[in-house]
C-alpha positions in Angstrom: -14.6 -18.9 -22.8 -13.9 -20.4 -19.4 -11.4 -19.2 -16.7 -8.4 -21.5 -16.7 -7.7 -23.6 -13.6 -4.6 -22.7 -11.6 -1.6 -25.0 -12.0 -0.2 -24.0 -8.7 -3.3 -24.1 -6.5 -5.6 -21.5 -5.1 -6.1 -19.8 -1.7 -7.5 -22.1 1.0 -10.7 -20.0 1.3 -12.3 -16.8 0.2 -11.8 -15.5 3.7 -8.1 -16.2 3.5 -7.8 -14.3 0.3 -9.7 -11.3 1.8 -7.2 -11.1 4.6 -4.2 -11.4 2.2 -5.6 -8.6 0.0 -6.3 -6.4 3.1 -2.7 -7.0 4.2 -1.6 -5.8 0.8 -3.7 -2.6 1.0 -3.1 -1.8 4.7 0.5 -0.9 4.5 2.7 1.8 6.0 0.7 4.5 4.4 -2.1 3.8 6.8 0.0 5.5 9.4 2.2 7.7 7.3 -0.3 9.3 5.0 -3.9 8.6 5.9 -4.0 10.3 9.4 -2.1 13.3 8.0 -4.5 13.8 5.2 -7.5 13.5 7.6 -6.0 16.3 9.7 -5.0 18.4 6.7 -8.4 18.5 5.0 -10.7 17.6 7.9 -12.0 14.1 8.4 -15.5 14.6 7.1 -14.3 16.4 3.9 -11.5 14.0 3.1 -13.5 10.8 3.9 -16.4 12.0 1.7 -14.1 12.6 -1.3 -12.0 9.5 -0.5 -15.0 7.1 -0.3 -16.5 8.4 -3.6 -13.1 7.9 -5.3 -12.8 4.4 -3.9 -16.3 3.5 -5.1 -16.2 5.0 -8.6 -12.5 4.5 -9.4 -10.5 2.1 -7.3 -13.3 -0.5 -6.9 -13.8 -1.4 -10.6 -10.0 -1.3 -11.3 -9.3 -3.5 -8.4 -11.8 -6.1 -9.6 -10.3 -5.8 -13.1 -6.8 -6.5 -11.8 -8.0 -9.5 -9.9 -10.0 -10.8 -12.9 -7.0 -10.4 -15.3 -4.7 -12.1 -12.8 -7.1 -15.0 -12.4 -7.4 -15.3 -16.2 -3.7 -15.2 -16.8 -2.8 -17.7 -14.1 0.9 -16.9 -14.4 3.5 -14.2 -14.2 2.6 -10.7 -15.4 4.8 -10.6 -18.5 3.7 -13.8 -20.1 0.2 -13.3 -18.8 -0.3 -10.0 -20.6 1.4 -11.4 -23.8 -0.9 -14.5 -23.9 -4.1 -12.6 -23.0 -3.3 -9.9 -25.7 -2.7 -12.7 -28.2 -6.1 -14.3 -27.3 -7.7 -10.9 -27.8 -6.2 -10.5 -31.2 -3.8 -7.8 -30.0 0.0 -7.5 -30.1 2.1 -9.4 -27.7 3.9 -6.1 -26.9 1.4 -5.7 -24.1 3.9 -7.8 -22.1 5.8 -4.6 -21.6 3.1 -3.5 -19.2 3.7 -6.7 -17.2 7.4 -6.0 -17.1 6.8 -2.4 -15.9 4.7 -3.7 -13.1 7.3 -6.2 -12.0 10.0 -3.6 -12.0 7.8 -1.1 -10.2 7.0 -3.6 -7.4 10.7 -4.3 -6.9 11.6 -0.6 -6.8 8.8 0.2 -4.4 9.8 -2.7 -2.1 13.5 -1.4 -2.1 12.7 1.9 -0.4 9.7 0.4 1.5 12.0 -2.0 3.2 14.3 0.9 4.3 11.4 2.7 6.0 10.0 -0.5 7.5 13.4 -1.1 9.0 13.2 2.2 10.8 9.8 1.0 12.1 11.5 -2.2 13.5 14.1 0.0 15.1 11.5 2.1 16.8 9.6 -1.1 17.9 12.7 -2.3 19.7 13.1 1.1 21.3 9.5 1.2 22.4 9.8 -2.3 24.0 12.9 -1.1 25.8 11.0 2.0 27.2 13.4 4.5 25.7 10.9 6.4 23.5 8.2 7.7 25.8 8.6 10.7 28.0 11.5 12.1 26.0 11.8 15.8 25.2 11.3 16.9 21.6 15.0 17.8 20.9 16.0 14.3 22.0 13.4 12.7 19.8 14.4 14.7 16.8 18.1 13.9 17.4 17.3 10.2 17.7 15.4 10.2 14.5 18.1 12.0 12.6 20.8 9.7 14.0 18.9 6.7 12.8 18.2 8.2 9.3 21.6 9.7 8.9 23.7 6.7 9.8 23.6 4.2 6.9 25.1 1.4 9.1 22.1 1.4 11.3 19.7 1.6 8.4 21.5 -1.2 6.6 21.1 -3.6 9.5 17.4 -3.0 9.9 16.8 -3.0 6.1 18.6 -6.3 5.9 16.6 -7.8 8.7 13.3 -6.8 7.3 14.2 -8.2 3.8 15.3 -11.5 5.3 12.0 -11.9 7.2 10.1 -11.0 4.0 12.1 -13.4 2.0 11.5 -16.3 4.5 7.8 -15.7 4.4 7.6 -15.7 0.6 9.9 -18.7 0.3 7.4 -20.8 2.2 4.8 -20.4 -0.5 1.8 -18.4 -1.2 -0.4 -20.5 1.1 2.1 -21.6 3.8 3.9 -18.3 3.8 1.9 -15.3 2.5 -1.6 -16.6 3.4 -0.6 -18.0 6.8 1.0 -14.7 7.8 -2.0 -12.6 6.8 -4.5 -15.0 8.5 -2.5 -14.9 11.8 -1.6 -11.2 12.1 -4.3 -9.2 10.3 -7.4 -10.2 12.4 -5.2 -9.8 15.5 -4.0 -6.4 14.4 -7.6 -5.3 13.7 -8.6 -6.4 17.2 -5.6 -4.7 18.8 -6.1 -1.3 17.0 -9.8 -1.4 17.9 -9.1 -2.1 21.6 -6.4 0.5 21.6 -8.7 3.1 20.2 -11.4 2.2 22.7 -9.0 2.5 25.7 -7.7 5.8 24.5 -11.2 7.0 23.9 -12.2 6.2 27.5 -9.2 8.1 28.8 -10.2 11.7 29.8 -6.8 13.4 30.2 -7.3 15.7 28.3 -10.6 15.2 26.4 -9.9 15.2 22.6 -11.0 18.2 20.5 -13.1 16.3 17.9 -13.8 19.5 16.1 -10.1 19.8 15.2 -10.3 16.4 13.4 -13.8 16.4 11.9 -14.3 20.0 10.8 -13.7 20.6 7.1 -10.5 22.7 6.5 -11.1 23.2 2.9 -14.0 23.4 0.4 -15.5 20.2 -0.9 -14.8 21.6 -4.4 -11.1 22.2 -3.7 -8.9 20.7 -6.4 -6.2 19.6 -3.9 -8.8 17.6 -1.9 -9.9 15.6 -4.9 -6.5 15.0 -6.3 -5.3 13.8 -2.9 -8.4 11.6 -2.6 -8.0 10.0 -6.0 -4.3 9.4 -5.4 -5.0 7.9 -2.0 -7.6 5.6 -3.5 -5.1 4.3 -6.0 -2.5 3.8 -3.4 -4.9 2.2 -0.9 -6.0 -0.4 -3.5 -2.4 -1.1 -4.6 -3.3 -0.4 -8.2 -0.6 -0.5 -10.9 1.9 -2.5 -8.9 1.0 -5.9 -10.1 0.4 -7.0 -6.5 -3.4 -7.5 -6.9 -3.0 -9.2 -10.3 -0.5 -11.6 -8.7 -2.9 -12.3 -5.9 -5.6 -12.9 -8.5 -3.6 -15.7 -10.1 -4.5 -17.9 -7.1 -8.2 -17.1 -7.1 -10.8 -19.8 -7.6 -12.9 -19.3 -10.7 -16.2 -18.9 -8.8 -15.2 -16.0 -6.6 -17.3 -12.9 -7.1 -15.0 -10.0 -7.7 -17.1 -6.9 -7.0 -18.5 -8.0 -3.5 -15.0 -9.3 -2.5 -13.4 -6.0 -3.6 -16.0 -4.1 -1.6 -15.2 -6.1 1.6 -11.5 -5.5 1.2 -12.0 -1.8 0.7 -14.3 -1.6 3.6 -11.9 -3.3 6.0 -9.1 -1.1 4.8 -11.2 2.0 5.5 -12.0 0.7 9.0 -8.3 0.1 9.7 -7.4 3.6 8.5 -10.0 5.3 10.5 -9.1 3.4 13.7 -5.4 4.1 13.2 -6.2 7.8 12.7 -8.2 7.8 15.9 -5.4 6.1 17.9 -2.8 8.7 16.7 -5.3 11.6 17.2 -6.2 10.5 20.7 -2.6 10.0 21.7 -1.9 13.6 20.7 -4.8 14.8 22.8 -6.5 16.1 19.6 -3.5 18.2 18.5 -1.7 17.7 15.2 1.6 15.9 15.8 3.1 16.4 12.3 2.7 14.8 9.0 4.1 11.7 7.4 7.5 10.6 8.8 7.4 13.4 11.4 4.1 12.1 12.7 5.3 8.5 13.2 8.9 8.9 14.2 8.8 12.2 16.1 5.2 13.2 16.9 4.0 9.8 18.1 6.9 9.2 20.6 6.4 12.7 21.9 2.7 11.9 22.6 3.4 8.6 24.4 2.6 8.8 28.2 5.3 8.2 30.7 5.6 4.9 32.6 4.5 1.4 31.7 1.4 2.6 29.8 3.6 4.5 27.4 5.8 1.4 26.9 2.7 -0.8 26.2 1.1 1.7 23.8 4.3 2.4 22.0 5.0 -1.3 21.6 1.5 -1.9 20.2 1.5 1.0 17.8 5.0 0.3 16.4 4.2 -3.4 16.3 1.2 -2.6 14.2 3.4 -0.5 11.9 5.8 -3.4 11.4 3.0 -5.9 10.8 1.3 -3.7 8.3 4.6 -3.1 6.5 5.4 -6.9 6.4 2.0 -7.9 5.0 2.4 -5.4 2.2 6.1 -6.3 1.6 5.5 -10.0 1.2 2.9 -9.4 -1.6 5.3 -7.1 -3.4 8.1 -9.7 -3.2 5.6 -12.3 -4.4 5.1 -10.3 -7.6 8.9 -10.5 -8.4 9.2 -14.1 -7.2 6.4 -15.3 -9.3 8.0 -13.7 -12.4 11.4 -15.3 -11.7 9.8 -18.7 -11.1 8.0 -18.6 -14.5 10.6 -16.8 -16.5 13.7 -18.7 -15.5 12.1 -21.9 -14.0 13.6 -21.3 -10.6 12.3 -23.0 -7.5 10.4 -20.8 -5.2 13.2 -20.6 -2.7 15.8 -19.7 -5.3 13.4 -17.2 -6.9 12.5 -15.5 -3.6 16.1 -15.4 -2.5 17.5 -14.0 -5.7 14.7 -11.4 -6.0 15.1 -10.3 -2.4 18.9 -9.9 -2.9 18.4 -7.7 -5.9 15.8 -5.6 -4.1 18.0 -5.4 -1.0 20.9 -4.0 -3.1 18.6 -1.4 -4.6 17.5 -0.5 -1.0 21.2 0.0 -0.1 21.4 2.6 -2.8 18.4 4.3 -1.1 20.4 4.5 2.2 23.0 6.7 0.5 20.3 9.3 0.3 20.4 9.7 4.1 24.1 9.6 4.8 25.4 12.3 7.0 23.3 14.8 9.1 20.4 14.7 6.7 16.7 14.2 7.1 13.8 13.3 4.9 12.9 16.9 4.7 16.1 17.9 3.0 15.6 19.9 -0.2 18.1 18.0 -2.4 16.7 15.5 -4.8 18.0 12.1 -3.8 17.9 8.5 -5.0 15.1 7.9 -2.5 13.1 10.8 -4.0 13.8 9.6 -7.5 12.4 6.1 -6.7 9.2 7.5 -5.2 8.6 9.8 -8.2 9.4 7.0 -10.7 7.1 4.4 -9.0 4.3 5.8 -6.8 3.9 9.0 -8.8 4.5 7.8 -12.4 4.8 4.1 -13.1 2.0 2.9 -10.9 -0.7 5.4 -12.1 0.3 4.9 -15.7 0.1 1.1 -15.3 -3.3 1.3 -13.6 -4.6 3.5 -16.5 -3.2 0.9 -19.0 -4.9 -1.9 -17.1 -8.2 0.1 -17.1 -7.9 0.6 -20.9 -6.8 -3.0 -21.6 -9.7 -4.5 -19.6 -12.3 -2.0 -20.4 -11.6 -1.1 -24.0 -9.0 -3.2 -25.8 -10.1 -6.8 -25.2 -13.3 -8.0 -26.9 -16.6 -8.1 -24.9 -16.7 -11.9 -24.8 -13.2 -12.1 -23.3 -14.1 -9.2 -20.9 -17.1 -11.2 -19.7 -14.9 -14.3 -19.2 -12.3 -12.2 -17.2 -15.1 -10.9 -14.9 -16.3 -14.4 -14.5 -19.9 -13.7 -13.3 -23.0 -12.5 -15.1 -24.3 -10.7 -12.0 -22.7 -7.2 -11.6 -21.0 -7.3 -15.0 -22.9 -4.3 -16.5 -22.1 -2.2 -13.4 -18.5 -3.1 -13.5 -18.1 -2.5 -17.2 -19.8 1.0 -16.9 -17.7 2.0 -14.0 -14.5 0.8 -15.7 -15.3 2.6 -18.9 -16.2 6.0 -17.5 -15.4 7.2 -13.9 -12.5 4.8 -13.4 -10.8 5.7 -16.7 -11.3 9.4 -16.1 -9.9 9.1 -12.6 -6.9 7.2 -13.9 -6.3 9.9 -16.5 -6.6 12.6 -13.9 -4.0 11.0 -11.6 -1.6 10.5 -14.5 -2.0 14.2 -15.5 -1.3 15.2 -11.9 1.8 12.9 -11.8 3.4 14.6 -14.8 2.7 18.1 -13.4 -0.2 19.3 -15.6 -2.3 20.6 -12.7 0.7 22.3 -11.1 1.4 24.0 -14.4 -2.2 25.1 -14.7 -2.1 26.6 -11.2 1.1 28.5 -12.0 -0.4 29.9 -15.2 -3.9 30.6 -13.8 -3.1 31.8 -10.3 
């Protein structure tokens, strides 16, 4: 069996694809989750568990998603149906492709809302109204932005328009060009920013506070968090990596390329954590949304330096959000193009409009004097649970089983595409990757929480 040639072209180079894939992985979570987890568990403990989970679980599944996407050469729904038919399986596997498309759309709907807040804070940082403010004022500004749907709607709309324009230009002229222009520059900026802050000695950072383990290396929470973060980092189960794989050349080696992408993502995450840690003088500035929208502005120095640092940090947040968003929209756009024979512009515009409308529903979750820490279960919470915590892990597990167990060995070898490294990939996909996927699904449905309640 031979890998089919792409009817719509391939990435201009392997280097271009690597940056596109890095852009998909390095999303908002690089600022919202990764630094908070490093501080919660201790950098050494968390990185040790995280790296092991990436190597044994995310690495082989990421290669499998790229390989399946390259073999399918189309949208996810028809791609799964045709591949299953070739393997002698039922075409009902197309449901998995449909779940991925819907999941990508739902994720982008609330992702765009949060990215819109990042754009708002970028404008404020450029205007010099963020740094040197007291904590009550920062909290009030954040709650006003989150609690007024009119403001959120404007920023959400602007972000979706920019995302739609990029995807409408094509996967090479739009998605690839964006990644090639902004990702290397962003890597350079975050490296220089970390270096400048490191050389600043007022006050010297308490590295012990960041590096020292705050939990046992055998702690269940540490490993569940590390596995979950590995899945999210690699963008597994969303259809994004499979869609990117549809444009891969047949001779690209999957495992080494996946290793490079994962390594660059880790570097980006560590550098971003250093920047936020150094800005806070070594002290914890909160977690998640608090860290980015309250703690970070509080840590900005007064004067021009605070304006410049704030502009760079929030600029990085917007760039990372946009590079991930265009890949998610590409998943839905590619499906619309193949399913209904739309032109790319029509497919991207229609898909963006539907996702925008779903994002408007998310804004209702924040109307009134509410915050993201409110106890009530909202539309926003429901979308996160349905996608990031349920649909994506289940889809990743299904991909793992489909590629590593269901399709026959000769087709599996053809999907992988190279003789070198196949045995390693197949072994990792069959054992640690599948076990890790099962664990994260069990965690998503509350099994471990129930065990804790009964045992402890």
